C-alpha positions as CSV (number, residue, x, y, z in Angstrom):
1,M,56.5,124.1,122.8
2,A,60.1,125.2,122.2
3,I,61.1,126.2,118.7
4,T,64.2,124.6,117.4
5,V,66.1,126.2,114.6
6,S,68.7,124.5,112.4
7,S,71.5,126.6,110.9
8,P,74.2,125.4,108.5
9,G,77.4,124.8,110.4
10,T,76.0,125.5,113.8
11,G,73.5,122.7,114.3
12,S,70.2,123.0,116.0
13,R,69.4,125.5,118.8
14,P,66.2,126.5,120.6
15,L,64.8,130.0,120.3
16,D,64.2,132.1,123.4
17,T,60.7,131.1,124.6
18,E,60.1,134.4,126.3
19,A,61.1,136.3,123.2
20,V,58.7,134.2,121.1
21,R,56.0,134.9,123.6
22,A,56.7,138.6,123.6
23,L,56.6,138.8,119.8
24,R,53.3,136.9,119.7
25,T,51.9,139.5,122.2
26,A,53.3,142.4,120.3
27,L,51.8,141.4,116.9
28,R,48.4,142.6,115.9
29,G,48.6,139.8,113.4
30,E,49.3,136.1,114.2
31,L,52.6,134.3,114.8
32,L,52.5,130.7,113.4
33,T,55.1,128.2,114.7
34,P,55.5,124.6,113.6
35,D,53.1,123.3,116.2
36,H,50.3,125.5,114.9
37,A,47.5,123.9,112.8
38,G,47.8,126.6,110.1
39,Y,51.6,126.4,109.8
40,D,51.7,123.8,106.9
41,G,49.3,125.7,104.8
42,A,51.0,129.1,105.5
43,R,54.4,127.8,104.4
44,R,53.2,126.7,101.0
45,V,53.8,128.9,98.0
46,W,52.7,128.9,94.4
47,N,55.6,126.8,93.1
48,G,55.1,123.2,94.3
49,M,58.9,122.5,93.9
50,V,59.4,124.6,97.0
51,D,58.9,122.7,100.3
52,R,60.6,124.6,103.1
53,R,60.1,124.8,106.9
54,P,60.6,128.2,108.4
55,A,61.2,128.7,112.1
56,A,58.0,130.8,112.3
57,I,55.7,132.8,110.2
58,A,54.6,136.3,111.3
59,H,51.3,137.3,109.7
60,C,51.8,141.1,109.9
61,A,48.7,143.3,110.0
62,E,50.5,146.6,110.0
63,T,53.9,148.2,109.7
64,A,54.5,148.0,113.4
65,D,54.1,144.2,113.2
66,V,56.8,144.2,110.5
67,V,59.1,146.3,112.7
68,A,58.6,143.9,115.6
69,A,59.2,140.8,113.5
70,V,62.4,142.1,111.9
71,G,63.6,143.2,115.4
72,F,62.9,139.7,116.8
73,A,64.7,138.0,113.9
74,R,67.7,140.3,114.4
75,A,67.9,139.6,118.1
76,Q,67.5,135.9,117.7
77,G,70.0,135.6,114.8
78,L,67.3,134.4,112.4
79,P,67.4,135.0,108.6
80,V,64.4,136.8,107.2
81,A,62.2,135.8,104.3
82,V,59.5,138.1,103.0
83,R,56.2,136.9,101.6
84,G,53.9,139.2,99.6
85,G,51.7,137.2,97.2
86,G,53.9,134.1,97.4
87,H,53.9,133.8,93.6
88,S,57.7,133.9,93.0
89,A,58.9,131.4,90.4
90,A,62.0,130.8,92.7
91,G,60.0,130.4,95.9
92,H,62.1,133.0,97.9
93,A,59.0,133.8,100.0
94,V,59.9,131.0,102.4
95,A,63.2,129.6,103.7
96,D,64.3,126.8,106.0
97,G,64.9,128.0,109.6
98,A,63.9,131.6,108.8
99,L,61.3,134.0,110.1
100,V,58.9,134.6,107.3
101,V,57.5,138.1,107.4
102,D,54.1,137.5,105.8
103,L,52.4,140.6,104.5
104,S,49.3,138.9,103.2
105,P,47.0,140.6,105.8
106,M,48.3,144.0,104.7
107,N,46.3,144.0,101.5
108,D,44.2,147.2,101.7
109,V,44.0,149.3,98.5
110,Q,43.0,153.0,98.7
111,V,42.3,155.0,95.5
112,D,42.4,158.7,95.1
113,P,40.7,159.0,91.7
114,G,41.2,162.8,91.5
115,A,45.0,162.5,91.9
116,R,45.1,159.2,90.0
117,L,47.0,157.5,92.7
118,A,46.6,154.2,94.6
119,R,48.1,153.3,97.9
120,A,48.3,149.5,98.5
121,G,49.6,147.3,101.3
122,G,52.6,145.1,100.6
123,G,50.5,142.0,100.7
124,A,47.9,143.0,98.1
125,T,47.5,140.9,94.9
126,W,46.9,142.4,91.5
127,G,43.4,141.0,91.5
128,R,42.5,143.0,94.6
129,F,44.4,146.1,93.3
130,D,42.7,146.0,89.9
131,A,39.2,145.6,91.4
132,A,39.8,148.7,93.6
133,T,41.2,150.9,90.8
134,Q,38.8,149.7,88.1
135,A,35.9,150.8,90.3
136,H,37.1,154.3,89.2
137,G,38.0,153.4,85.6
138,L,41.7,153.4,86.4
139,A,44.6,150.9,86.3
140,T,48.3,150.5,86.1
141,T,50.6,147.9,84.6
142,G,50.3,144.7,86.7
143,G,51.3,141.4,85.3
144,A,49.0,138.8,83.6
145,I,47.8,136.6,86.5
146,S,45.5,138.2,89.1
147,T,46.9,136.0,92.0
148,T,50.4,137.5,91.6
149,G,51.4,139.9,94.5
150,I,52.0,143.5,93.6
151,G,55.2,143.6,95.7
152,G,57.3,140.9,94.0
153,L,56.2,141.9,90.5
154,T,56.8,145.6,91.0
155,L,60.2,145.2,92.8
156,G,61.5,143.1,89.9
157,G,60.3,145.4,87.2
158,G,56.7,144.4,86.3
159,L,55.9,143.3,82.8
160,G,52.2,143.2,81.9
161,Y,49.5,143.9,79.3
162,L,49.6,147.7,79.9
163,M,53.4,148.1,79.7
164,R,53.5,149.3,76.1
165,S,50.9,152.0,77.0
166,Y,52.2,153.1,80.4
167,G,55.5,151.4,81.1
168,L,56.4,148.7,83.6
169,A,54.8,148.4,87.1
170,C,58.0,149.8,88.6
171,D,57.8,152.9,86.3
172,N,54.5,153.7,87.9
173,L,55.8,153.4,91.5
174,A,55.6,156.9,92.9
175,A,56.6,156.2,96.5
176,A,57.0,153.4,99.0
177,E,57.3,152.7,102.7
178,V,60.2,150.4,103.7
179,V,61.1,148.7,107.0
180,T,64.9,148.3,106.9
181,A,67.1,145.6,108.5
182,D,67.7,147.8,111.6
183,G,64.0,148.3,112.2
184,R,63.7,151.9,110.8
185,V,60.6,152.9,108.7
186,V,61.9,154.8,105.7
187,E,60.0,156.6,103.0
188,A,61.3,156.2,99.4
189,G,60.4,158.8,96.8
190,E,59.4,162.4,97.0
191,G,60.1,163.7,100.4
192,G,62.1,160.6,101.2
193,D,65.1,158.8,99.7
194,A,65.1,159.1,96.0
195,E,67.9,156.7,95.5
196,L,66.0,154.0,97.5
197,L,63.0,154.5,95.2
198,W,65.4,154.1,92.2
199,G,66.5,150.8,93.7
200,L,63.0,149.6,94.4
201,R,62.2,150.1,90.7
202,G,63.5,146.8,89.6
203,G,66.2,146.0,92.3
204,G,64.1,143.3,94.0
205,G,63.5,142.8,97.7
206,N,67.1,143.6,98.6
207,F,66.7,146.7,100.7
208,G,64.0,145.9,103.2
209,V,60.4,145.0,103.6
210,V,58.2,147.2,101.5
211,T,55.0,147.6,103.5
212,R,53.3,150.2,101.2
213,F,53.3,150.9,97.5
214,D,52.0,154.2,95.9
215,F,51.2,153.8,92.2
216,R,50.3,156.3,89.5
217,L,47.1,155.3,87.7
218,H,45.8,155.7,84.2
219,P,42.4,155.7,82.6
220,V,41.6,152.2,81.4
221,G,38.1,151.3,80.2
222,P,37.0,148.0,78.7
223,V,39.7,146.5,76.5
224,L,39.6,144.3,73.4
225,G,41.5,141.1,74.3
226,G,41.5,137.3,74.5
227,M,43.1,134.3,72.7
228,L,43.4,133.3,69.1
229,V,44.1,129.5,69.0
230,H,45.9,127.8,66.2
231,P,47.0,124.2,65.8
232,A,50.6,123.5,66.8
233,E,51.5,122.2,63.3
234,R,51.1,125.8,62.1
235,A,53.4,127.2,64.7
236,P,56.2,128.1,62.2
237,E,54.0,130.4,60.2
238,V,52.1,131.7,63.3
239,L,55.3,132.7,65.0
240,R,56.6,134.5,61.9
241,F,53.3,136.3,61.6
242,Y,53.6,137.3,65.2
243,R,57.1,138.7,64.6
244,D,55.9,140.7,61.6
245,V,52.8,142.1,63.4
246,T,54.8,143.1,66.5
247,Q,57.3,145.0,64.4
248,L,54.5,147.4,63.4
249,A,52.3,147.3,66.5
250,P,51.0,150.5,68.0
251,D,51.8,151.2,71.6
252,A,48.1,150.5,72.6
253,L,48.5,146.8,71.4
254,S,50.1,144.2,73.7
255,L,50.6,140.9,71.9
256,F,52.0,137.7,73.5
257,V,52.3,134.3,72.0
258,A,52.3,130.9,73.8
259,L,53.0,127.3,72.7
260,L,51.1,125.1,75.0
261,T,48.6,122.2,75.3
262,S,44.9,122.8,75.4
263,P,42.8,121.4,78.3
264,E,41.6,118.8,75.8
265,G,45.2,117.6,75.2
266,M,45.8,119.3,71.8
267,P,49.1,121.0,71.2
268,I,48.4,124.6,70.2
269,V,49.9,128.0,69.6
270,A,47.9,130.9,70.9
271,L,48.2,134.6,70.1
272,I,47.1,136.7,73.1
273,P,46.3,140.3,72.0
274,V,45.1,143.1,74.4
275,Y,44.2,146.4,72.9
276,N,44.0,149.3,75.4
277,G,42.3,152.2,73.6
278,P,39.1,153.0,71.7
279,I,37.3,149.8,70.9
280,E,36.7,150.8,67.3
281,D,40.5,151.4,66.8
282,G,41.1,148.0,68.4
283,E,38.7,146.3,66.0
284,R,40.6,147.8,63.1
285,V,44.1,146.9,64.5
286,L,43.1,143.4,65.4
287,A,41.1,142.6,62.2
288,P,44.1,141.2,60.3
289,I,45.4,139.3,63.4
290,R,42.0,137.7,63.9
291,A,41.7,136.9,60.1
292,F,45.1,135.2,59.9
293,G,44.9,131.4,59.6
294,P,42.0,131.5,60.3
295,P,42.3,130.4,63.9
296,L,40.6,127.3,65.3
297,A,39.0,129.5,68.0
298,D,38.7,133.3,68.3
299,Q,38.0,134.2,71.9
300,V,38.8,137.9,71.5
301,A,36.0,140.1,72.9
302,V,35.4,143.4,74.6
303,M,35.9,142.8,78.3
304,P,36.7,144.6,81.5
305,Y,40.4,144.9,82.2
306,T,39.9,142.8,85.3
307,A,38.7,139.9,83.1
308,V,41.9,140.2,80.9
309,Q,44.0,140.1,84.1
310,S,42.4,136.9,85.3
311,M,41.9,135.0,82.0
312,L,45.1,132.9,82.5
313,D,44.5,132.2,86.2
314,A,43.0,128.8,85.7
315,G,46.0,127.7,83.6
316,F,48.5,128.6,86.3
317,P,47.1,127.2,89.6
318,S,49.0,127.2,92.8
319,G,50.8,124.0,94.0
320,L,52.2,122.4,90.9
321,P,56.0,122.1,90.7
322,V,57.4,124.7,88.3
323,Y,60.8,124.9,86.7
324,W,61.4,128.2,84.9
325,R,64.1,129.6,82.6
326,S,64.1,132.9,80.7
327,H,66.0,135.2,78.4
328,F,65.4,138.6,77.0
329,L,65.9,138.3,73.2
330,N,67.7,140.5,70.7
331,G,65.0,139.5,68.2
332,I,63.2,136.5,67.0
333,G,64.8,135.6,63.7
334,D,64.0,132.4,61.8
335,D,66.7,130.4,63.6
336,A,65.3,131.4,67.0
337,L,61.7,130.6,66.1
338,D,62.7,127.2,64.5
339,T,64.6,126.3,67.7
340,I,61.5,127.0,69.8
341,V,59.2,125.1,67.5
342,A,61.5,122.1,67.4
343,A,61.8,122.0,71.2
344,F,58.0,122.3,71.6
345,G,57.7,119.1,69.6
346,R,59.7,117.3,72.4
347,I,57.8,118.9,75.3
348,G,57.9,116.6,78.4
349,S,54.6,117.5,80.0
350,P,51.2,118.8,78.7
351,L,51.3,121.4,81.5
352,S,54.6,123.0,80.2
353,A,54.6,126.0,77.9
354,V,56.8,128.5,76.0
355,L,55.8,132.1,76.2
356,I,57.1,135.1,74.2
357,E,56.2,138.6,75.4
358,H,56.6,141.7,73.2
359,L,58.1,144.7,75.0
360,G,58.8,148.1,73.3
361,G,56.4,151.0,73.4
362,A,56.4,152.9,76.6
363,V,58.9,150.4,78.2
364,G,61.6,151.7,75.8
365,H,60.5,155.4,76.1
366,V,61.4,155.6,79.8
367,D,64.9,156.9,80.6
368,R,67.1,153.9,81.2
369,D,68.8,155.5,84.2
370,S,65.5,156.3,85.9
371,S,65.2,152.8,87.5
372,A,67.3,149.8,88.4
373,F,65.4,147.8,85.7
374,D,67.6,147.5,82.7
375,H,67.3,146.0,79.1
376,R,64.7,148.6,78.1
377,D,65.7,148.1,74.4
378,A,65.0,144.4,74.5
379,E,62.3,143.6,71.9
380,Y,61.0,140.3,73.4
381,N,61.1,138.2,76.5
382,L,61.2,134.4,76.4
383,A,59.8,132.3,79.3
384,I,60.3,128.5,79.3
385,I,57.9,127.1,81.9
386,S,57.9,123.4,82.9
387,R,55.2,122.0,85.1
388,W,54.4,118.4,85.8
389,P,51.7,116.4,87.7
390,D,53.8,113.3,88.3
391,P,57.1,113.4,90.3
392,A,58.5,110.8,87.8
393,M,58.3,113.4,85.1
394,A,60.5,116.0,86.9
395,D,63.9,115.1,85.6
396,G,62.7,115.0,82.0
397,C,60.9,118.3,82.2
398,I,63.8,120.1,83.9
399,A,66.2,118.7,81.2
400,W,63.8,119.9,78.4
401,T,63.7,123.4,79.9
402,R,67.5,123.6,80.2
403,D,68.0,122.3,76.8
404,L,65.8,124.9,75.1
405,W,67.3,127.6,77.4
406,D,70.8,126.6,76.3
407,A,69.8,126.4,72.6
408,M,68.4,130.0,72.8
409,Q,71.7,131.5,74.3
410,P,72.8,132.8,70.9
411,H,69.7,135.0,70.8
412,A,69.8,136.1,74.4
413,R,70.7,139.5,76.0
414,G,70.2,139.4,79.7
415,V,67.3,138.3,81.9
416,Y,64.2,139.6,83.6
417,V,64.8,139.3,87.3
418,N,61.3,138.2,88.1
419,Y,61.8,135.2,85.8
420,L,64.9,133.9,87.5
421,G,63.8,130.5,88.9
422,V,64.9,127.7,91.2
423,G,68.6,127.1,90.8
424,D,69.6,130.3,89.0
425,T,73.1,131.5,89.9
426,P,74.4,134.9,91.1
427,D,75.9,135.7,87.7
428,R,72.3,135.6,86.3
429,V,71.3,138.3,88.8
430,R,74.2,140.5,87.6
431,A,73.0,139.8,84.0
432,A,69.6,141.3,84.9
433,Y,71.2,144.7,85.6
434,G,74.5,145.1,83.9
435,D,77.7,145.9,85.7
436,A,77.1,149.7,86.3
437,K,73.6,149.3,87.8
438,Y,74.6,146.2,89.7
439,Q,77.4,148.2,91.4
440,R,75.0,151.0,92.2
441,L,72.5,148.5,93.7
442,A,75.3,146.9,95.8
443,A,76.2,150.3,97.2
444,L,72.6,151.0,98.1
445,K,72.4,147.5,99.7
446,A,75.5,148.3,101.8
447,R,73.7,151.5,103.0
448,Y,70.4,149.8,104.0
449,D,71.3,146.2,104.6
450,P,75.1,145.8,105.2
451,A,74.7,142.4,106.8
452,N,72.6,141.1,104.0
453,V,69.7,140.2,106.3
454,F,67.4,140.3,103.3
455,R,69.1,137.7,101.2
456,F,66.2,135.3,100.3
457,N,65.6,137.1,97.0
458,Q,67.4,137.6,93.7
459,N,70.3,138.7,95.9
460,I,72.7,141.5,95.5
461,P,75.3,141.3,98.2
462,P,76.3,144.7,99.7
463,S,79.4,146.4,98.3
464,G,82.5,144.8,99.8
465,D,80.8,141.5,100.5
466,T,82.3,138.7,98.4
467,G,80.1,136.0,99.9
């Protein structure tokens, strides 16, 4: 069956059948075209708003497969999308008419416990990574949902429960292997390109396909964590208590707060503490937090780090439509908190939520110039997450998200690149980095991808490209 590709402005054209056959033969993995039974499943991503039809999907089993796939796309004039875990809020892992370089088969994780290093394939998820590293009592910062891919999260910065102890995921990236737009395999880091490693630490997927990540690890035993559930009518006092506690929190304590609806349909506000350190110290630090209220439910317990990493998985399943807006915040004064509480009272879907994440600690101790990630002095991050089960609810949920996002503008200071969602504009990408870092990233992009082959991401056009 001939593969037809539709391109804006050029209409439809068939791909070279022999070239497709040659790629299929060259791959150790599998090439899925639209006539393949597994194609529809393979093109789906976590965000159900995203429904795109790529020209083909190359399941890559090794770096050589990625080189072959990128070379094929270049020769055929196809755009390239890169899929790691497929968990992007914006759905950049797939694109209409593109070749999707799918790294999911490249998910092996090798741990050197003596050196406290882990080497992971670009398609690994945090669940797989954490299981491998925790077998040795080690871990690194890695998000809050185990089905998230290590690649996308790390390349955008990488917030997570361990960030106040050990910095962001990108701060723990020691080296990486990258397949560039011209098919070269480049090492980033010690013994390779240090500037490229700088760009990968927060600059997104702009510079190539990252086929391997090397992470520094840290001793992490059982942690004290869970949820403390309060009724939504107490949200004003819970949020003020949250603000007061986080102002004095030790670096070992990560504390998030979420306004959401329980599985039983009850609006709630949930404190989510995770203490990474001696359990007896955690019991002492968390005692006043657990006593406040008191909560309707106290689910805090000693648990493996892998359990903490997966405790929100069921609440964020794949396939639902998701519309996402976010701000870093200068602080959370009374006006900001009152705005959030009032908006939550008008929430359009029981599946939607508002999340505040406390940064600081080791995130702010890292030299700001050491990585592309910026805003290290931001105290909090706000995520406004709308999801809906019924298509008829879409417009109302999107409007609710935008309205709260607009209302929080006076308290905003930039954005976390991984929380840029469907419909975010190029100026928001610049806001994630600031002008100086954005220009440095654009120069790096010009060196490694001057034609902007890798543009299905939070894109930074190469220097000199005004498109």
